N, C-alpha and C positions, 0 to 999 in steps of 0.2 A: 827269496826276494819277491816283493810284490810286483804284479804286472801293472802297467801304466796305461790308462786310456785317456784319449782326448774326446770330449763330447761338446759339440757346438749346440747352441740353443738349449743350454743345460738347465735353464729354469722354466722352460716350456713343458708342454705335456709329455712328449716322447723323450725329450732330453732329460728331464728330471726323473722320469721312470728309469731311464738308462743309468743315471747316476746312482740311484738307490739299488738297482739290480746288481750292478757291478761292484759298488762299494760293499754291499752285503756279502759279496763273494771274494772279498780280500783284495780287490783292485784299489790302487790309488787313482784318483780321477782329477784331471785338469778340465775345468768347465769354462766355456766361453759363452757369454750372453750379456748383451748391453741393454736389455729390457726395451728393445725397439717396439715390442708389442704395444707398449703404452703410447708410443708415437703413432702407430697404425690405428689403434682402436680406442684410445683414451685411457684414462687412469683406471677405469674399472677392469681393464684387461691387463694391468700391470702384473708382472710376475715377481716383483720384489719380495712378496710374502714367501714365495717358494724358495728364493735364494736364501733368505734368512733361515728357513727350516732346514735346508740342506747343509748350510754352514754350521748350524747348531748340532745337528745329528751326526754329521760326518766331519767334525772339525779336524780330525787327524788324517782323514783320507781324501778330503775334497778341497781343491784350490780353485778359487773363482777369479776369472779375469773379465772385467766389464769392457770389452773391446769390440770393435766392428770387424766383421770378417772381410770387409773390403779393404782393410788396412794391412796390406801385404807386409810392410816392414815390421810392424809390431807382431804379426803372426810369425814372421820369420824368426824373431827373437825367441818366441815360445818353442818353436820346433828345434832350434839350435840348442836350447837348454834342457830339452827333454827327449828321451828315447821312447816313443810310443809303441806299444804292442797292439793297440786297437784304436781305430778312429771311427766315431759315430757322428755323422754330420746331419743334424736336424734343423739348424738355424735357417730361417727363411722369412720372406714376406709371404704369408699363407692365404691371402684372400684374392679371389679373382675379381671381385667388385672393387677392392681398394687399388689394385694394380692399375686400373684405368685412370685413377687420379694422378699418379706419379709413375708413369711407365719407366722412366730412367732409374728411379729409386728401386722399383721392383726388379728390373733386369740386373742392375748392378749387384744387388744383394743375392738374388737367386742364382744367377749365372756366373758373374765375375767372382763373387764370394766363393762359390763352389770350385771354380778353376784355381783360385788362390790356394785352397786347401789341398786339392789334388796335386798341384805342382810342388807344394812344400812337402807333402807326403812322399812323392816320387824322389825328391832330392835328399830327404832326411831319414825316412823310415819306410822304404819300399816294400819291406816284408810284412808290414802291419796290415791286416784286413781293413778295408775302407768301406764302411756301410753308409749309404745315402738314402734318405727318405724322400722319394719322389711322390707322385700323386696320380690318381686315376684321370686327372684333367689332361694328361698327355694324350689321351684318346679323343680329346675334344668332345663335340656333341655327336660323334659317329654312333655311339650306342643308341641315340634317339631314332636312328633309322631302322632299328630292329622292329619286327612285326609285333608290337606290343598290343595287348588287349586290356581294355578298361574293366576292372572288377569293382565291387562295391566300395572297397577301401584302398585299393592300390592298382597300379599298372602292373601287368605280369606278362610273361612269355610262355608259350606252350611247352609242355614237358618234353616233347620230342624235338625241340630246337637245339642246335649244337651249343647254344649259349645258355640253356636253361640252368645249368649248374653254376654259371657265372661267366664273366668275360675273362678270357685267358690272354697270355702275352702275345698271341699271334694277331690280335686285332691291330689294324693299321693305325698309325698316328698321323696320317696324311689326309688332306682334303676334307677338313672339318674346321669348325669354329672352336678355338681352344680357350679364348680370353687371353689377355696379355700375360696374366699369371701362368696359364697353361703353357704359353710359349716360352717364358723364362725358365720354367721348370723342365720343359723339353730340352732346352739347351744344356741345363745342368745334368739331366738324365743321360743325354748322349755323351757329354764330356766324361761322365763317370764310367760309362761303358767303354769309351775309347781309351781311357787311361788303363783300363783292365786289359783290353785286347791289344793295344799298340805297345804299351810299356810293360805289360805283364804284371801289373799290380792286381792283387786279389780284391777286386771291387764287387760290391753287391748293391743293386738298385732295387729298393722296395717301393713299388707303386701302390700307395695306400688308398683304401676306401675311406670311410669316415673313421678317423682315429679319435678315441674318446677315453675318458677316465676322470677320476675325482680331482686330478691336478690340472684340469683344463680350465683356464681363465677364459671362458666362453664370452664372445662378444657378438653384436648384431651381425657383423660381416664375416664371422668365422667361428666354427664350432657349434654346428646346428643343434645337436642333441643336448650338449651341456647348457647352451644358452636357452634352449626351449624349456628345459627343466627349471632353470633359474628364473625365467620369465613367469612360468606358472606359479612357482613357489612364492614369488615376490609381487605378483599382480602387475607385472610389466607387460604392456601391449606387445604382441608378437604378430608379425605379418608373414603369411606363407605366400610365396609368389608363384603363380601359374600352376597348370596341370591339375587343377581342382584339389590340390593338397594331397594327391595320391602318388606323388613321386616317391620312389623307393631307394633307400640307402642301406648298405651293409655296414655295420658298426663293429669295430674290433677294439677291445680294451687295450690300453697302453701296455699293460703287463704282457699280454699275449704277443704283441708285436715285438717288444724288447726280448722276450724269450726266444722268438724266432731269430733275432739278431745274434743271440748267444749261440744258437745252434750253428749258424753260419761261421761265427768266430772260431768255434771249436773245430770245425771241419770245413774250412773255406774252399770254395770252388775257384777255378782259374777262368780268366777270359771275360770279365765284365758281365757277369750273370745278372739277369733281370727276373724279379718275381712280382706278380700281382699278390697283394696281401690285404685282406679285409675280413669282414665277418662271414662272407660266403653265404651259403644256404643255412649255415649254422646260426647266424645272427644278422637278420635284416628286418627292416621295418619301413613303412611308409610314413610320411609326415602326419597324415590323418591318424594313423594307428598310434604313433608316438604321442600325439596330443592326448588321445583317449587314455592310454596307459599311464601317462604322467599325471593326469587329472585324478585317475582312480587311486594311484599310490599316494599322492599328496592330499587327496580328499579336498580338492579345491578346483574351481572352474577357472580355466585360463582365459585371458583377454585376447582371444585369437581372431584375427581378421584375414580375409583372403583377397589377393589381388589377381586379376585375370592375366596380368602381364608377367611372363616368366623372365627369369634372369638370363642374360645372354650366355650361351654356351652351357647352361645348366643341364644336368642329366634328368631325364624322366625316370629312368630305371637303371640302377647300377648295382650289380652284385659281382664280387670278385670270385674268380675260380682260383683256388689256392692249390690245385692239384700238383702243379710243377714243384712248389716248395715242399709239399708233403711227400712227394715221390723222392726228392733229394734228401729230405730229413724226416723219415717216417716216425721218429720218436717224438717229434713235436706235435702238440695238439692244443686245443683251446682249453683254458681254465674257466673263462666267462662266456655265458650265452647272453642273448639280448635282454632277457628279463633281469638277469643279475646285474647287467650294466645299468639299466634304468633304475633299479632299486638302489644301487650304490649312489648314483647321481642324485636321486631324490633325497636320500638320507644326508648326503653331503650338503645339499642346498638348504635343508631344514636346520642342520647343525650350524651353518654359517649365519642363519637368521636368529638363532637362539642365543641370547646374551649369556656369557660365561659367568658363573658364580664366583664372587671374590672370596 
């Protein structure tokens, strides 16, 4: 008998990768996504194209519900009619800039929506592993207090520093500026841990670095690498804010993250475990370096401008230390490195520009 998974945000980057990953492994999947990304960022960020692809490819194994995760009563009906073996919660308002426009919307989606899912999981399928995609923004701008050094193309930290390998789960989430988005995700992050520790549900919180991949509907306010490539490929002006364009991000491919989910699903831990998960030292790049590489791959000069004003709560340097996860799951490893990610994003951007032959 097929296993049954619930995946929220199922037409977004990580959600759709999860649908494909688990459908390809014989799961039946119930997906929840109301395409609120179009509301957040405009029609260019709509994920409807992805929903259609998933429904066409997995028409026997994928059931889509276009509902809001804040709607407890409708969610309750789905839980009562299905016995889930796995829950992957990726639905969110994902931009710290956008959150300041509508704080109540941001918090109700990210915090209350997560609480709805946790409570329904506790009441209906408490044995199902519950995987939540959190964010490195829970650490606020505390990483900016590290002794960073300015190099030619990036900010960097000395190799003898405890965080050179990356930031681990012991960094405090207190006494820093998080953005309202970071605050709402902290609430969801802590709730997920608490349901694991207090109620004994096998929850896992993955605090992501920069998550990316070809299914990313990148927009100005979210999805820096995918949108940067899209901007260079299409001649769209792109502004880099602050830190001389040398701010560093670690990028993890959506496949590698979802593969990590699978490792947890197969051997779940108890007690509300938390993992930092990003590209680590294996895959990281500065904004300036990303522009140069994208221009080289696409053979096109980008319309790049720089602003001296940095975004509130933005990281100057963030690299994830994934040691904790790799210690718990030593068989997991990366499939994609940074160059492979950029090559794929550039190819995807060019393919979307090229008219299809009739």
